[in-house]
Structures are given as C-alpha cells and as structure tokens.
N, C-alpha and C positions, 0 to 999 in steps of 0.2 A: 553568341551566348556561351558562357563558360559551361563545360560539361560537368555534370555532377558526379563526384567520385562515389561509386557504389560497389566496387569489387571488394569482397571480404578480405582478399589478400592485401588490399591497400588500406582498408578501414581499420583492421585489427592487427594486434601483435600476434605472432604465431604462438600456439600453445607451447608451454614449457613446464614440464612436470618432474618433480622428484618424488619417488615412491618407495616406501619402506614397509615391509611386513614384519611384525613382531611375533615372537614365539607364543604370546598369549592370544593370538588371533586378531589383534587389532592392527590397523593399517594407518600409517602416517602419510599425508599428502601435503606437498607445498609447491609453490611456484619456483622454478629454477631461475626465474628472473628476480633478483633481489629488489626490494623496495627502495626507490630513490629518496633523496632528501625531501622532506615535506615542509610546508610553510609552518611558521611558528604558531600562527593563529589565523582564524578566519578573516580577521580584519586586514591582514596583509594583502589579500586578494583585492579588497575594495580600495585600499590605499594605492595599490599598483594601477588599477584601471582608472581610478578617479583622477590620477595624475597623468597617465600616458594616453588615455582615450576619453577625455572628459565629455566629449560631445556625443558619444555613442549611447544609443538607447539601452537601458538596463531593464527596468521594470515598467510594464505598461498594463493598464486596465481600461475597461470601458467607462467613460464618464456618463453623467446624466443625459448628455446629448447623444450618446451612442458612439461617440468618437473615442479613439484610443488616446489616452493621456497617461503621463507618468513622469519618470525621472531618467535622466542620463546618468552615466557613472560619476561625472563631476558633480551634478546636483545631489546625487545620492550621498556622496562623501561629505559634502558640505552640511547636508541636513543630519546625517548620522552623527557628526561631531557635535552639532548643536543639541540634538536630542540627548546624546551621551552626557553632555555638560549638565543638562537638567536632571538626569537620573542621578548623577553624583551629588547634586545639590539636595535631592530628596533623600540622600544618605542610603541609597540602594547599594547592595553589596552581594558577595557570594552567598550570603544567608538570607538576603531580602530580595527575592526574585521579581521578575516582571511576568505577569500572567496575561496571556493574550487569548481571549475567549471566542473571538469572531473569526470569520472565514479569511482566506487569503486576500490580501489587498496590498497596495503600495505602502500605505501607512503602517500596516502590520509588519511588513518586511523591513521597513526602515527602523521601526522600533526594536525589532529583534536584533538587527545588525548593530544598533546603537548600544544595546545592552551588552552584547558579546564583545563589543569594541573596548569596553572598560571593565570587563570581568564580572558582569552581572548575568547570572543564568537567565535565559529566555525560556519560558515554559508555555508552549502552545497547548491549549486545551481544546479538544474537539468541540465544535459548536453544538454537536448533538447533546452534550450534557446540559446545555442551556435551552435548546430549542425543541428537541425531540424527546421530551420527558413530561411525565405528569407530576413529578416532584423533583426536588433539587438535592436529594440525599447524596448522590455521587458527586455532584458539583461541590457541595459543602465539604465533603470529605477530601476532595482534591485540593481545594483552597486551604484547608487546614494543614494538609501535608506540605504544600508549597510555601505557605506563609509569605505571600507576595507583599512587596512594598508598593506595588502599583498594579492596577488591573485595567485592561483595555478591551473594549468591545466597540466596534464601529457604529452600529445602528442602535441608538438608545430605544427606539420604538420596539424593535424585535427582541432585544436583549434586556429591556427594562425589567420585566418580572424576575429574571434570573439575577440581575444586578441588585435589585431591591432586596431579594432574599439574602444575597451575599453581604450587603451592607448592614444587615441586622446584626451580624456577628463579627464583621471585620471592618474596622474604621480605617481604611486606607484610601489614598486618592484613586478615583475611578475616572478614566478618560474615555470619551466617545468622539466620533468624528466632529460633531458640532457643539458638544456640550449641551446641558439641559438643567432646568430647575423644575422638577415635577412636584405638583401639590402634595403628593404622598410623602415627600421628603427626600427623594432621590436627587442628589446634586452631582452632576458630572462636569468635568472640565473639558474644553475643546482640545483636540489634538494639537492645534496650532500653538497652544501654551508651551508645548515641548520645544518649540523652535525659537522661543524668545531668549533663551540663555546662551551665552557664548563665554567659554573659558578654555581657550586652546591649551593653556599650560596644564590645567588639571586633567583634561582629556588625554593629552599626550603622555603625561606621567602614568596615568592608569593603563593606557594602551601598551606602553613599554613594559609595564609590570606583569603583563599576561605571560604565562608559561604554557607549554603544551599540556600540562596537567590541570590547568584552570578549567573549571566547569563552564561549558559554553551553553548547553541546553539541558532541559529536563523534558523528556518525551514520555508520554503515558502509554502504557501497553494495556490492551483490553484484557480483562480477566473474565472467566466464565462466571465467577461469583465474586462478591466483595468489591473493594475499591481498586481501580487500576493502579499499577505500580509506576513509580516515576523512575525512569532509566537515566542514569547520569551519562551525559555525552560530553566528553572533554574536547578541547581544541585538538589534541593529539589524534583522537579518534576520527574527527571530521576531516582533518588535513591529510592523515594517512590514507583514508578512504579515497579522497579525491586524487591523491598521488597514484594510487593503484589504478583508478579509472584512467588517468592520463597515460599510464603505461600499456594498458590493454586496449584502450580506444585512442590511439595517437591521432586519428583524424579530427578529434575535437579541438586540438590545438591548431591544426591547419585551417579548419573551417569552424569558427566559434558557433555553437549551436543557436538556432532560432527555434524556440519551443513554445507551443500553445498547450498549457497544462492546467488541469483542474485539481490534480491530486493534492489533498490537504496538507498543509505544513504542520499539522498536529500529528502526522505520521512520518516515519523516517523516509519512506519512498519519495514523497513529494518534497520533503524538507531537505534532508541530508543528501539524497542522491541527486534530485533534479535541480532544486534551487541552488545548491552549492556547485553543481556542474556549471550552471550558467555563470555564477560569480567567479569561479576559478578560471574559466576560459574567456571571459569578457564577452559572453553571448548575450542574447536578448530573450527575456521571458515575457510572453503575453499571458496574463493571468486570466484563465477561463472561468467565468462564473457559472458555467453549465455543469451538469452532472450526468452520469449514465443512469438516468431515471426518467420515467414518462413525464413529459412536460418540461423537463430540465435539459434533456439532450438537445433540444432545439437551439439553445444558446451556444452549445459546443459546436454544432454543425454550422451555425452562422459565422462563428469565428474561423472555422476551418475553410469556409468558402472564401474568406478574405485573406487569411494569413497562411502562407505555405510553410510548414515547419520543415526543418532539416532532420530532426529526430523527433519521434513521437512516442510518448509513454502512456500506458493505460493498463487497466486491469481487465481480466477476461470479460466481466459484465459490460465494460465499456466497449470492447471490441465487438461483442455480440450485437449491440445497438448500432455501432458504427458501420459494420459490414452491410447491414440492410440499407443504410442511407447511402453508402458508396455505390451500391448496385443500382439504386434508383435515381441518382443525381450525377449526371455527367460532369457538370461544372465542379461540383464538390470533389469528385474523384480526380479530375485533372489537376486541380489546385493542390489537393492533399498530397499527391505523389510527385508533383513537379520538381521539388527540391529534396525529396526524402532520401536520406542515406541509411537510416536504421529505424526499424520499428521494434519497440521493446515492450515486453509484457512481464508482469511480476505480480506478487501478492497471492496468486493462486494459479493452478494449472490451466493453460489455455486449451480448450477442447480442440481436437485435431481438425474438426470440420471448419473451425474459425481460422486455424493456421493455414489450411489449404485455401480457404476463400481469400485471405489477404494476399497470399502468393499469386493466386490466379488474377486478382484484380490489379495487382502491381504489374504483372507481365502484360495483361491486356491493355493497360494504360501507357506503359513506358516501352514495352518491347523487351524488357529485361527485368530480372528479379530485384527485389529490395531485401537487404539483410533483415531477417526476423529472428530476434534473439531474446534470451532471458538471463536471469541471474538468481542468486539466492542469498538470503541473509535475514537479519532481523533488526529491530530497534536496538538491541544490545550489540550489534556489530556494525552499526553506523552508516548504511546497512550492508554494504557489499562484502560477502565472504567468498562467493564463487561467481564467475562470469562465463557465459558462453560466448567468448570472443572469437567465434568461428561460426560458419553456417551449419547448424545441425540438420539432420535429415528429417526430423519430426519434432513435434511439440513435446515439451516436458523436459528437455535437456537443460540443466542448470550450469553446465560447464565445469570449470576447474578452479582450484584456489587462485585468488588474485595475488599479486606480489605483496609480501608481508603477512599473508594469512597462512596458517597451518591448520589442517584438519586432522582429527583423530577419529577413525571409524571403528566403533566398538561393537562386536557381535551382541545382539539383543534379540532373544527369541529367534525368529527367522530373518531378522533384519540387521542392517548396519546403522546403529545410532551414530549421528555425527556430532562432534564437539569441535570447538573453535578456539584458537589462540592467536594473538597478534596485537599490534598497536591500535587496531581499529576496534578492539573489544572493550566494552564498558568495564570500569572498575567496580561497578555494582549498582545497587538501588538506593535512591535517595532516602536517607534516614531509616534504612532497613538492613542493618548488618546481618540479622538473622537470615533474611531472604537471600542476601548476597552469598553467604557461606554455603547455602544449599545448592547454589547454581554453578559452583566451580568444583572440579574434581581435584584429586591430590596433586596432579601435575599442572594445575592452573588453567585447564581447558574449560571454557564456558560450555555448560550442558544445556543445549538449546531445546532438546526434546524432539527434534526431527530425525527422520531416517532417510537414507539415500541408497541408491543402488547404481552399479556401473552400467553404462550403455553397453559395454562389451568387456566382460571380465578379463578376457585375454589381451585387450588393448585399452588400458585405463586412460590413456591420453585422449580417448574419444569422449571422455567426460562422464559426469554423474547425472542421474535423474532423481528428482524428489520422490520419496517413497512414503510420504505421509507422516503423521505424528505418531511417535511410538505409543503414546498413551491413548490414542484413539482406536487402535486395533483391539479386537475382542475375539473371544472364542465362541463358536456355536456349542450346543450341548454335546456334540459329537467329539469335541476337543479340537476341531479344525479352526485354525486362525483365519480371520477375515482381514484382509489388507484394505482398510477403509479408503486410504488415499487413492489407490489404483482403481478400486471399484467405483468410487465416486466419479473419477474422470471418465471411465468407460461408460458409466450410466448416463452422465450428462450428455456425452457425445451421441450415444445411441438413442436417447429420447429427445434429441434436438428436433425442432427449436422450442418445444413446449416446456421443457424443464429449465428454469432459470438456475436452480441449484437443487442438490439432493443431499439429504442426511441419511446415513446408513444405520439401520437398527437391526437388532437380532442377538444381542449378547445373551448367552445362556439359553438360547432358543434353538430350535431345530432348523430354522430357515431364516434367510436374510429378508428384510423388508426395507422399502424406501419411503421416506417422508419427502414429498416433492413440493418445493416452492415453485409454482408455475410461472411461466412467462405469459402474463395475462394477454398482451397484445397478440402473441403468436396463437394462443388458445382461441381468442376471439376470431381470428382469421379462419379457423376451422368451422366456425358456427355462423354461417352466412345468414341463416334465417332468424337468429336472435337479434333483438334490438341492441343498439350500441350501448345503451345504459343498463343492459342486463346485469343482474347481480353476479358477483364472482362465483358463488356456489353454483348458479345455474350454468355458467360457462364451463366450469371445471367438471361438472357432472354430465355435460352434453355427450351424447353417444360418439360423436366424432373425436372428441378429446380422449374419452375412455378407450376408444379403439386405437388411437395413436399410442397411448400408454401400454396397452396390451401388446401391440406390435413390438414396442421397445423391450418389454420384459421377455417376449419370446425370442427376440434376436440375441439378447444377452445369454439366455439359456442355451441357445443353439451353439454359441461360440464359447461358452464358459468351459472351464476345466474341472468343475466340481461345485458342490453346494455353496462354497464361499465366494463364487465368482458371478453369481446372478441372484436376483430376488424373485420370490414367488408371489409377492404382493406389494402394492404401492398405495399410499394415501395422499391425495392431493390436498394440500393445506390451504384453507381459505384465508386464515389470518397471516399477514405478512410477518417476517421476523422482527422481533422487538429489540431495539437498541438499549432500552432501559434494562432489559433482562440479560443483556450481553450476548444475544443471539446473532447479532450482525454489527459490523463496524460501519462507519460512514464511507468506507471504500468499497463496501459490498461483500466483505469476507464473512462467510458463515462459520460460526463456532459450533462444531458438531456436538461437543459435550453439553454446552449450554442449552441447545435446542432439545436434546434428548431428555435432559433433566426437567426443563420447563414443560415439556409436552409429554410427560410420562403417560398421562391419560390417553393421549392420542396414539401413543405406541401400543397401549393395551387395546384401543379401538382397532388398530391395524391388524392385530393378531386374533382378536376375539369378536370383531364386529360381524354383523350379519352380512351374508352374501349379497343382500339387496342394497346395501349402503351405496349410494350413487357416487361417493367420493373415493371408494376403495375399488381398486382393480386387481384382480388375481390372475396369475399365470393360467392360461387356458387349460393346460393338461399337465399333470405331474411329470417331471422329467426324471428318468432313471438316475439314481444317485451314482456319481462317479467318484471313486476315491481320489482325493486331491494328491 
C-alpha cells in the first residue's frame, strides 16, 4: 500500500515573506514567491482534463438508488459544450446571466461551467432565499439585480413556490431537473433540453474570446440589512487564486485531491476554493448532500464512512458535530483518516478544544499527526488572501499572504485593519459603482473590514491571526474597547460544548453580556430526567445547563485581564438565528451586528431582566475591576 504523504515539509511550500514598515505606521506584507502564470480562464482546466484524462471521475452525487453517479472529465467536457451551445442560442451574454437557485448538484456544476465556458456569468443564489423564508423579498431583489436570461432550480416541488413568485415578474426560461406543467401556470423545461443543442464552432469562438477580465461568476455576500451585494468574480481572479494554491500546496498536483464536500457553491469557500481546486488538479469531488445540522449530519457521516477523502474542508460548526461522531464510530474514524493529508477549516475561528480533539483523534488512529490548517479571505478575494501553509501551534493562525497577494496593515484604534491588493481581488460590485468606490482606498487596496494581529510581533514569518471585524468592536461606558472576535472565540471554547455560538453585547454599558445560541443536543445530554421531546426553553433553563453556563462565566472571569475580557451575564436564546433577518448564513456563520439589531429587546432583557428569569445566568460574584 502506498504510504500517504503527510509531513508538512512535503505538503507545503516553505513560508516566504517580504515585509515593509512605513513611516505612517502601516505595514506592507507580500509573498517573496512571485505568482506564476495562471490559466486564461476556468474552461482551460476542463478542456485539459477532458482531453488528457477523459475516463477519470470528476463530479459525483448520490442517485435515487443511493449509489454514486455523475460524470467523468470527458463526459463533463462534452456536456458542457452542448449546454454552452444552448445558452448561446438563448442569446445569453455578459449582461444576461444564468441564475442557479438550488443546492450543489452535478447538473448545477455543469450548467455553471457551461456558462463560464462562453463568457456568461454564473450566479449561484443561496437556496435559503427560496426555501428558508416566509416571503421572497430578497429573492426578488436578487433576481432584479442579476437580470438572468435563464433560471435553474433542480426540484420543482421544493422550489415551486419561489419559482412561481419569480415568474410573476420575470418572463425568462426556467429549468428544473425533470420539467413540469403546474396547473397554477408554472411551466419549466427539463434540464435535458440543454443537451439537445450542438454547435461546436459557435462554442469554440465564444470560448476563445474569453479574456482574464471576463466576468466568470457573480457571488452574493450576506448583508446585515438590505439586499445582498453581487461580487464580480473574473476569470483572472479565479485562475490567479488557484495558481497561488498550487504554489503553497504543491502536494495537490502530486496527489489530485479526493474531496467529500457539502459547502455550498453559492459561497466562495465551496465554489471558488474547493470546486475549482478539484477542477484545476483533475481531482474528484463527491457532492455531499448532508449539512452540519441535526438530522442532516447523518448524510455527511454516511458518505464519510464510504469515501476516504484526501483533503477535508469544513466550518467550525461542522467539525463540532464531526468530532463527536468520530469519537463514537471506529469505522468512520478509520475511513476518514486513512488517506487524509490535510484538514482545513475556515469561515470562522475553530475553538481550540476542537483543534485539539482533531489532532488527538488523528494521532490515535494513524500514529502520526495530520496537518490542520486554515486560511483567510472573502468573496471579494476569490477567496484566498492568506494561507497557513505550515503547521501552526494552535487554532486561529491564518498564515501569510499567498503569491500575488499584498496586504496593507493599517493601525485602527488598538488593531491592525487589513487591506488587500492583487490579481485575485474583485474589480467591484455588480451594477454598484458607488459601493465599489467606497471599498477601495487611494492606493487601490480593497478594504475588507477585518483586523489581524501577529502571532509573534518579533517574528512576522510565524504568521497572522484573525482579530475580528473592525466594525464589531465596541466600547464599554468606561471607554474600554471590547475585542469581540477574540472574546467570542474564548467564550465558545470555555462554554463548550453547550454554546453553539455566542454574540457579544455591552456597547456603552458597564459590563459585557453574552447572547448564547445553545447546542441543543449537548444541552439535552445534561438533562437526563427531561423527556426527549422537552421544549427548548425547558432544556435551556434546566439547572444543569444553567450551572454549566455559570461555570463558564466564572472561568472567563478568573482568567480575564479586565472588564472587557469576560461577561457578567448570559442569556440563552430559544429562537434559532434567522436567515431572513441576516442573522446567519447557510454555512452557519453568525452576523453579530444583525443579531444585536434584531434582538435589541433581548439585549435589554439581558441587562434589566429579573434575577429569577430562568434563561438568564449571572456571574456568581462580582469580580474586582482590573484596569485593562
């Protein structure tokens, strides 16, 4: 059996950093390894593998019979060129996009590749805007912004209400997996219609006309209020980003990745980073229909018991659920780690206890560690701006700028605001020149709104850590700044496993407070005597749960360095975060500002509520104030 390559020295390129301090206090950082030549467009990767490895599996998903089915690279290329011919016949163009409303699927992937192959922007829209909503206001606004010439959603039964609402205002072709004629008037064409057209000459002419500046995708970013913005993603951005990954992760060219992934293609992590990594390297992607949520995680676990990935991607919420399953299931654990080279987390900070648990499980299973790394970026950076292409000592290290990326660190209050420049950065927002102008500084750096700090100020080559959103930090009434990002990470770790996520409150007040979104399953485990169907409020107000929260508050207070580093009170939230209100994305990322705005009444309850309120827990005894 071939030994799996797991040594960080073999997997990753050595860190290479150029560092410059300016007289105004700002710092410039860039990779000393120049970016190599990138592909002209995303289609070059598919053309290459479709011709050189036509029989290799590319995209696979579970069929109705439960078996894996999909396309090889050769089949994918042939279908993409046929679909592309149909899109040209529909007169789609750079201004008439393709909007994909449903989840990841083989057909959705082929449709997006076909659009990009001939210069038509592919716009993935989170299914949440169609399925997890009481109205379709945001979906309608998104469609109005995108002005698609074709709309696709796989399942007409699930997406029918949303499609019906869209059809009332936009008379464009709508395609579903099988097509339908609904008595209410919704008519959809079957996806197979797209495969009926063949015009090699037209497709080839359009394909050769694509330049690096051609718009490849429009990806929507979640806003705390209003309609999400559509971020322009050019072929240059996507190809430069994958070239950077190739240089810092050289093992992916030696061992084309096998990936089992649920991360949605409506987000840059799952789409630009993971899907494009597979396509660039000639790897294989098993589309995971599971999710890190109760009832849905079982699908993910079933896939991971059968398919051994070589690289695994997830968000902290996913690892929280996965770690419990790995501990309980020997077969799952052995399969999961058997070919694993790199475990990757992003989208939010991974609590240290999960970092430690993954390391312990890997070592117990294999007798050796598995690289556990992260990165940082955004939809506007396609997404990779920094990469921890070395084994960090702890969670939270986001690494160093990747080739082609330059960072400018600007002093802001007590933090370093990070700005980004490079070929991977968006030229702006779709049809929003006003918004574009506000997000770039005078030197052309994209102002992302995040802050970073050095792992070791004296040794910058050891990398950066994410230091929260600049706009999320606030002052107590004493004038003391609260570092929301750092406190949230510490709080989630200290209140593990009962805190799924925590929002930090206390602006202009004398003390910090926590709004806790509980991990319901973990809370139930503390309440043995309660029936399994006990209401959430009864579980969260149970003495055992309250006691665990009190212990966490006390632990933070003991180890904190001042009033800004611990909370004196916490409120357990019964209502889950709302995607309609922008409180959470379908990746599970909590929007701090949106939660505080929507739950202003509960913040007041937290600070003025009665001591007898069963969902409020207070620090047992006042801690002497320590000047920060």
